[in-house]
C-alpha positions as CSV (number, residue, x, y, z in Angstrom):
1,M,-50.4,19.0,-72.5
2,P,-47.2,18.4,-74.5
3,E,-44.7,15.8,-73.1
4,W,-41.9,17.6,-71.2
5,Y,-39.8,16.0,-68.6
6,A,-39.3,16.8,-65.0
7,N,-37.9,14.1,-62.6
8,P,-40.8,12.9,-60.5
9,D,-38.4,11.6,-57.8
10,P,-35.4,14.0,-57.7
11,R,-32.4,13.6,-55.5
12,Y,-33.5,16.6,-53.3
13,Q,-37.0,17.6,-52.3
14,P,-38.9,19.9,-52.7
15,A,-38.2,20.1,-56.4
16,M,-39.1,22.2,-59.5
17,R,-42.4,21.1,-61.1
18,L,-43.9,21.8,-64.5
19,I,-47.0,23.9,-64.6
20,S,-50.0,22.5,-66.5
21,S,-52.5,25.3,-65.7
22,I,-52.9,28.6,-63.9
23,T,-56.3,30.1,-63.2
24,Q,-57.5,33.6,-63.7
25,A,-58.8,34.0,-60.2
26,N,-58.4,35.4,-56.7
27,P,-56.5,33.6,-55.3
28,V,-54.7,32.0,-58.2
29,V,-54.7,28.2,-58.3
30,I,-51.7,26.5,-60.0
31,E,-51.7,22.9,-61.2
32,T,-48.6,20.9,-61.7
33,S,-48.2,18.1,-64.3
34,F,-47.7,15.5,-61.5
35,A,-47.6,15.4,-57.7
36,H,-45.6,18.3,-56.4
37,D,-44.9,17.1,-52.8
38,Y,-45.1,20.7,-51.5
39,V,-46.4,21.7,-48.1
40,T,-48.4,24.8,-47.1
41,G,-46.1,27.7,-46.2
42,L,-43.5,26.9,-48.8
43,I,-42.4,29.9,-50.9
44,I,-42.6,29.2,-54.7
45,R,-41.3,31.2,-57.6
46,I,-43.3,31.0,-60.9
47,N,-41.4,31.1,-64.2
48,V,-43.5,31.5,-67.4
49,P,-41.8,31.8,-70.8
50,A,-43.2,34.5,-73.1
51,Y,-45.0,32.1,-75.5
52,Y,-47.3,30.8,-72.8
53,G,-49.2,34.0,-72.0
54,M,-49.9,35.3,-68.5
55,R,-46.5,37.0,-68.5
56,Q,-47.7,39.1,-65.6
57,I,-47.1,36.2,-63.2
58,D,-43.6,35.5,-64.4
59,K,-41.0,35.7,-61.6
60,H,-43.7,36.2,-59.0
61,A,-42.9,34.4,-55.7
62,G,-45.1,33.8,-52.7
63,K,-46.3,31.5,-50.0
64,I,-48.5,28.7,-51.1
65,T,-51.5,26.8,-49.7
66,V,-51.6,23.2,-50.8
67,L,-55.0,22.2,-52.1
68,S,-54.3,18.7,-53.5
69,P,-51.3,16.6,-54.6
70,T,-51.1,18.5,-57.9
71,T,-52.6,21.9,-57.0
72,F,-51.8,24.8,-54.7
73,S,-52.9,28.4,-54.4
74,M,-51.0,31.7,-53.8
75,D,-52.3,35.0,-52.4
76,L,-52.3,36.7,-55.8
77,D,-55.2,38.1,-57.9
78,T,-54.7,36.9,-61.5
79,S,-58.3,37.6,-62.5
80,K,-57.2,40.5,-64.8
81,Y,-54.1,38.7,-66.1
82,D,-53.8,37.3,-69.6
83,P,-54.9,33.6,-70.0
84,F,-52.4,30.8,-69.5
85,P,-52.6,28.6,-72.6
86,V,-50.1,25.8,-72.8
87,P,-48.6,25.9,-76.4
88,A,-49.2,22.8,-78.5
89,T,-45.7,23.1,-79.9
90,P,-43.4,25.4,-78.0
91,P,-40.6,27.2,-79.9
92,N,-38.0,26.0,-77.4
93,Y,-38.3,22.7,-75.6
94,N,-35.8,23.7,-73.0
95,Q,-38.1,26.4,-71.6
96,T,-41.4,25.4,-69.9
97,A,-43.5,27.0,-67.3
98,T,-42.2,25.9,-63.9
99,C,-42.7,26.5,-60.2
100,V,-39.5,26.5,-58.2
101,P,-39.3,26.2,-54.4
102,G,-37.3,29.0,-52.8
103,G,-37.8,28.7,-49.1
104,N,-40.5,28.7,-46.5
105,V,-42.0,31.1,-44.0
106,I,-40.3,29.6,-41.0
107,N,-36.6,29.5,-40.2
108,V,-36.2,25.8,-40.7
109,Y,-36.4,23.9,-44.0
110,D,-38.7,21.4,-42.6
111,V,-39.7,20.1,-46.1
112,A,-36.1,19.8,-47.5
113,V,-35.2,16.6,-45.6
114,R,-35.4,14.0,-48.4
115,N,-31.9,13.3,-49.8
116,V,-31.9,10.0,-51.6
117,S,-28.2,9.8,-52.5
């Protein structure tokens, strides 16, 4: 995977993470480039620039189930979606595939408690 930057220890948690792979499966499994620090039940939005492929998942948001420190699944069938290849040299280094936390399924942001300032 090309070397793009995302702060591994941001000021506020949970934070945006870079996506290194997305499966064509039901349910979809998404892998981040380093530990995501997410919890099951968090709602994540997926952003995929056009030159990555799998444009069908772009802007999709949903509740996640954490599988490992770098992987999580979403209740979404991507088995008929285009593949998700990571470009060797993207045309714009400011745009990468990302997952962005947007809330959780309970009324309390129980995972947004880490403020290191």
